[in-house]
N, C-alpha and C positions, 0 to 999 in steps of 0.2 A: 364792453371790454372783455375780450376773451382771455382766460387765464390758462396757462399751460401746465404741464407736468402733473396733470390729474389733481391739482390742488383744489379747483372749484368743487369737485364732487365730494371732497373730504373736508371742506372748509369748516363745517360744524364740528367734525370729529376732533379737530386739532384742539379746540378750546374745551371740549367736553369730556375727553377721555385721556388716559395716560398712555394708551397704545395708539400708535399712528401707523398708517400704511407706509411701507417702504417701497417706493416705485423707482428708486434710482437704479439705472441699469449698471450692472457690474461687468467689468471686462471679463471675458471668459477665463475661468481658472480650471486647472486640471482637476477632474473628478476622479479620485483614486478608485472609486467603485465602477467605474466604467467611464401718403393726406389731389327811322328818320321822320322826323316830323315834317309833314308838308304844310306850307302856309295855308291859313284859312282862305278859302276862295269866296269872294263876294261878287255877286252879280247885281248890277244896278239897273233897275227898271225906271221908267219915267216918274212913277209915283211911289214905288215901294223899294225897299232894300231887303234882300234875302241873303243870309249868310249860311253857307254850308259848314257843318261842324269841322273843326280841325281834325285831321286824321293822323294817327300815330302808328307807325310801323315798328314793331319790336323785332329785334334780331336775336335769334337763339344763339346760345354760346356755341363755340366750335365743338364738334362732337368729341374732341379729345381734350376737353378742359380739365379733366381729372378732378372735379369737385368731389369731395368725400364727405358723406353724411351718414348718420345713424339715427336710430330711434331716440337716442338721448340728446344729441346735439350735432351741430355742424362742425366737423373736425377741421376742415381747411381744404386746400387745393394745391396742385402742382403746376408751376409755370416755368420749369427749369430748376426750381428749388421748392422746398416745402413752405407753404404760406398759410397763415392763420389770422392775419390782421388786415383790416381794411374791408372794402366791399367785395363780396364773393362775385366772381365773374359769370353769373347766370342771371337770366331775366324771368325764368319760369317757362314751362312747356318743354324743357329738355328731357330726353330719355336717359334713364339711369339703368345700369346693370345692378341687380340685387344679388349679393353674394352671401351664401352661408357656408358652413364648413365643407361638407362633401355632398351637399344637395345640388341639383341642377341650378345653373344661373338663370334668373328670370329678369324681366324688365319692368320698369314702372316710370310713369311721368311725374316729374317733380314741379313744385310751385316755385315762385320767386322766394328768396329768403324772407322769412317772417319772424317777428319778435318771438322769443322763446325764453322760458325759464325766468319769469319775473320772481324776484327783483334783480336778478343778475344781468339783465339786459343782454342776453345772448340772442343768436339767430339760429334757425334751423329750416330745413326743407320739409314740406309735407308731400306725401306721395299718393298717387292713385293708380293701381290699388295700393292701399296703405301697407307699410311694413307690418309684419305680423305682431299681434299681441299688444300689450300696453307698453308704455314708455320705459318700464323697467326690464322689458324683455330685450336682451342685447345679442340676439342670435342672428343678426343680419347687418350688412353694411352696404351702402349705396354708392356707386362710382359713376360719375358722368363721363362715359367714354364708349366708343364703339370697338375698342381694342380688346384683346384677349386678356381677361382678368384672372383666369386660372390656367396659366400655361403648363403647369405640372400638376400631377395628381395629388390629392389630399386624402389620406386614408385614416379612418378612425379605427384604432386598435382597442382590444379589450382592456378594461380597467384593472385587471388582476395579474398582469405580467410581473413576475417576481423581481426582475431586474429593476423595474421602475418603482416598485414598492420599496425595495431596499435603498435605491438612490434617493427617494423622497425622505425616508427615515433618516438617512445620513445628513441630508441638507437641513432638516428641521431640528436635529439634535443640538445644534448650536444656538437655537433661538427659543425653543419651547421648554419651559421649566419642568415639565413632567413628561413622562414617556407617552407620546401621542399615539392614538389609533390612526393608522395610515389609511386614508380614504381617497383613492384616486378618482377624480371625476371626469377627466379627459386625458386621453393619450392619442396624440396625432402625429402621424409620420408623413413627411413631405420632403421635397427637394427644393428649398427656397430659391437657390441660385441657378438650378439646372446644370450643376456641375457633376452630376452623377453620384454625389454623396448625400445621403438622406440626413435630415435633421428630425429630431423627435421633440415635440412640445408636450409637456406634462402639466396638468392642473390637479391640485389636491386640496381638499377642504374638510374641516370638521365643523364649519359654521352651521348652526341649526337652521331649520326652515324659518322659524320665528326669531327675529332679533331679540325678543324679550328673553329667550332661553340661552343667550350667549353666556359662557362662563370663562373665567381666566384660563388661558392656555389654548383656547380655540384658535385655529389657524386657517389661513388660505394662502396658497402659493401657486405661481405659474413660473415654469422655468424651461429653458431650451437646452437640449443636449446635442452636441455635434462632434463627430470624429475628425480630429485635426492631427495630421501626421501620426496616426496610430494611437493617439490618446483621446479619450472622451473628455470634452470640455463642457462645463455647465455655466450658464448665465441666467441669473434670476431676473425675470421680467416684472414680477409683482409679488409682494409678500406682506402679510399682515398677521400679527400675533396679538390676540386680545390679552391685555394685562389686567383686565377687570371684567366683572360681569355686567350685563345690561346691553340695551340696544345700541348705544353709542360706540360699542366695541364690535359692531357687526359689519364686516366687509368681506365680500366674496368675489374673488377673481375667477374669470373664465375666459376662454378663447372664443371670440365672436366670429372671426373669419380669418382666412389666409388667402391673400389675393395680391395681384399686381396692381397697385394703386397709382402708379405714375408712368406706366407704359415702357419701362426699361427692361422688361423680360425677367425681372426678379420679383419674388413675392414678398410682401410685408405681412407681419403678424398684427392682428387687431385684437387687443385684450380689453376687457371691461368688466363691469360688475355693478351690483347694487350695494349701496350703503344705507344707513338709516335715513329714510326719507330723501333719497337721492340716488344717482348713478353716475358712472364715468366711462370714458373710452380713451384708449391710447393706441397709437400706431408705432410699431417698432420695425426699423429697417436693419437687415443684417448687412453691415458695412463691409467687413472683412474679418479674417480669422484673428487679427490682432485686437480690433475694437469690439467685435461681436455685434450683438443687436443694440441699436441706439434708438431711443424714443425721438420721433420726429414730429408728431402731432398729438395733441391731447385736448380733451374738453370734459366738462362735467356739469351736472345740474343737480341742485339740492336746495333745501329750504333751511 
């Protein structure tokens, strides 16, 4: 059973810590600072019977199945709507496009869906060549399609731009009980819809490298900024504030990829990150300027 809204990856955290990740997408608010078998053939001789083995022909999925997988879990697929329940529509041997942020798109061959993340009874696809790194490395997403997965440029900006440092400080002021040190980890500029108006995705985190070093007030956040009718609007995609010390309060959000995951010419945002002994992924689709980004697929794996 696949659980959505990033709950699986954070399942252990809910029971073990007082801080919990907030992944509820907020509608944009004005920021004042700015997913044949052929029958067995039997030939009878006079004295012997020989049976040719049954032959099975597997049919690869349509090249535009839009199955979406990551190193953490199988997110789901698109068949006119976002899907995550039931049998994934692939048999193994299909070619996937591997998308990272601003790196060249590569290809890889995927297996059939295989059991994954015991004891949560999930499925995932394995790849050859493999996705980079270990399963906690969330810097790539795989899409089963021959279409254009990056129709618009994705630009990585410096992490020291004052406007985004100030915007992050203002967002965190309502949640962090102490004056936090603002540490931007990703600033990404792109045009999700191809409408000529750029969006900026910002990730910031004070989470230490070791979960054991987490202290109360450590934070991790990812948010989207978009200019709408002359006003900068902000929507939070993921946020976690540690309310206590220790590893169960360690959650780090990051942007894994920006890509067109369903062939509609608009790009989705894939965010994810590690938690204590687990990780998660979520896909956000920018619906319109009223609703903003909405989570459409999610999965997670943890012990």
